[in-house]
N, C-alpha and C positions, 0 to 999 in steps of 0.2 A: 329123300336120308338128307340131303343134304339142307335141304331146307331146315331142321329142325338143326342140324347141326349149327348154323347162325346166329338162332337165337342162343343156344347154347354159351356159345364164346363170348355174345354181348351182356347175356345173364352175368358172364363169372368176370368181364369188363366193370360193370356195374357193380359188383358185390366188392371188388377191388375198388374200383374209387371210393364206391360208397364208406367203405371200410375205411379207408386213409382219411377220408371228409370228417368222419363219425372223429377218430383219432386226433386232428386238427382240431373239430372244434369243441367237442367236450368227451373228454377222456367219460367222465361218470355216466353219460347215457349210454347203455347196453344195447347190442342189436336184437329185433325180435327172434332172430333163430341164429343159430351158428352156420353163414351162409358158406362156412368151407366145408363144416361138415357135411350139411347138404349138398352141398355140389359134389364133393368125392361118393357121396352115397347113390347120386343120382348118376354119376358117370362109372359107379363101381357095379350098378345094377343094371347098368343097359348094355343090349346084345350088343356083340363086336363082331365085325367081319372084315374083311381087306379087300378093295381094288385099287388096281392099277401099283400095288405092291403099299397102298398106305390103309391105315385103321381109320376105319367110320364105326363112329358107335349109336344106336336105335335106343331115343328114348322114351318113356313113356311118357307121354302127354298129360295127363292127370299130376302126374310127377314133376314134369315141365312147371304144368301152370302152377304145382303150390313152389316148386323153387319163386318162380317169376312173382309171386305173391309174396314169399318172404323177403325178393328185393324190392320189392314195391313199398312194401310196409318197412325192410331196412332204412329206405330213400327218407320216406313219408318222417321216421323215427331219427336222421340222420339233421332233413331240414327243420323240424319241431325242438333236436337238439342245437341247430346254429340260432335256429330263432331264442327260442331258450335263452341260450347263450349270452348273444347279442342283448337280449333286454337284460339279465344278466350285470352284461358289461355295459351296457347306458344307467342300469338302475346304481351298479359300485361306484360309474363315472360320476353319476349327479350328486351319490351319497359323500366321495372324495372331493369333489367340485365343496358340494356344502362344509364339508370339510375342514376344507381349506380355506374355504371364504369364513368361518367362526376361528379356527386358528388364523387366518390375518385380522380377523379384530382384535383375536385375542393382546397379539404383536404388537397391532396398534397403540391398545389399549396399555399395553405393558411399558411399550416405548415412552406414549403421554404421562404414564405413572410413574415412571425412572425419573422422566424429563423433570416433572413436577416435586420429585424426589431429592433431587439434582439440587433444582431452583432452592428445597426449603435448605438441604447440606451445605449450599453457597450463602445462603441468608446469615443462617447460623455459624460458621465459620466465619461471616463478614462481622457477626454482632458480638461473636465471642474476640475478633481479635481487632475489632474496631471500637472507638468510644467518640462522643459529640461535645467537643471542646466549644465551646463559645457559639455554638449553631454551623459547626465548620465538622464533618466529621475527618477523624481523623484514628490510622492504625496503631494500636499503640502501643507498639516498638517505637514508633514515631515519636508519639507522646512521653515513651519512658526517657528516649533519647532527650529530647526536647527539655522535656522537667529537668533532666540528670546538666544540660549546659545550661538552663539557667541557675538551679540552684549551686553550678561549679562559678558560674559569672557574679553570682552575688555570696560567694565564701571568699572567690579574690577581689569585691571591690570590699568587702568586710574587713579583710588580711591589710588593704590600703587602705584604710580609714583606720585599722589598728595602728595600721604603721606611721600613717599623718596623724593620729592623734601621740604616741609615743615623741613622736620628735618636734610636735610643737609642747609636750609638756614638756620636752628634757629643752627646749629653746626657753619654756615659759620660766622653767625656774632657775635656768643660768638667768637669765635677764632678772627674775627677782631677788639672786644672790647678789648680783653684782649690782643691783639698784640695791640693797641695802647695805653692800661692802660700803659702795657711794654714800650713802647715806650716814653710814657710820663714821666715815671718815670727812664728814661734812659737819656732824654735830660733835666731831673731837677739834675736825678747824675751829669751828662757833665758838667751842669752849677755849681752846688753846688763844684763839684771838681775843674771848672775853678778857683771859684771864691775863693776858698784854696789855689788853687797853687798863684793866684793872691797874696793873701796877703801874703802868702809866701816869692816869690818874693821879695813884699813889706818891710817885714820883713827882708829878708835875705840883702837887698840894703842896709836897715837900717841899720844894723850891720856891714855891710861891713865900709859904710859909719863911722859908729862911730870908727872902727877900723883904718881906715885913719886915722881920728883925731887924736887917740889916737896916730898911726906912726906918725902923723905929728909933733905933742906933744913931742915924745921923741924924733925926731930929732933936733928939734928945743932945748930941752931941753940938749942933750950932746951938740950942740954948744955954748950954752951959756961956756964963761971961769968958773972955777973952784975955787972957794975962800979959 
């Protein structure tokens, strides 16, 4: 009787182990037969007796063999479930690794495209903000400031030239007026001197005429007979 009791305990332990392994390996793999129900039925259908204040069960060999076959089938199913679960996990791992590799390639490609687009954007911004002046690459803002500085310098130079021209013109007009005044004064002086010269000549001629008349009078007087 004890010989039948130990296999019964071993079967119960194996059934508990197999159920625990099944639950950990794959909840989707069902047991070939409900071992707990078979075990309880085997225990309830067994004949009981007591010996030395302990209760023993007498189990039918066919029922025990059937239960052992159920245990073995459960173990096989559990092992198969573990194998299938491992294969499924390896397959899922390979698929995940392949997906990760593909995503990594996509990320690398996207990074390259992003870097290329960033470079194109930088080039476009550089083309928009820059221009070539006499073969020199220059920012438009710098070009605008430089152009404004050149225009301002030209305006200042033009203003200086205009001021100098105005000053020179004023000086020229003043010198022209002074020359005209001096020329007029010289002409008046020449005219006055000529008038004085003519007057002196007339007075001289008058005196010469008077002297001539006196000389003639003296000569006439000399020719008269003396008394």
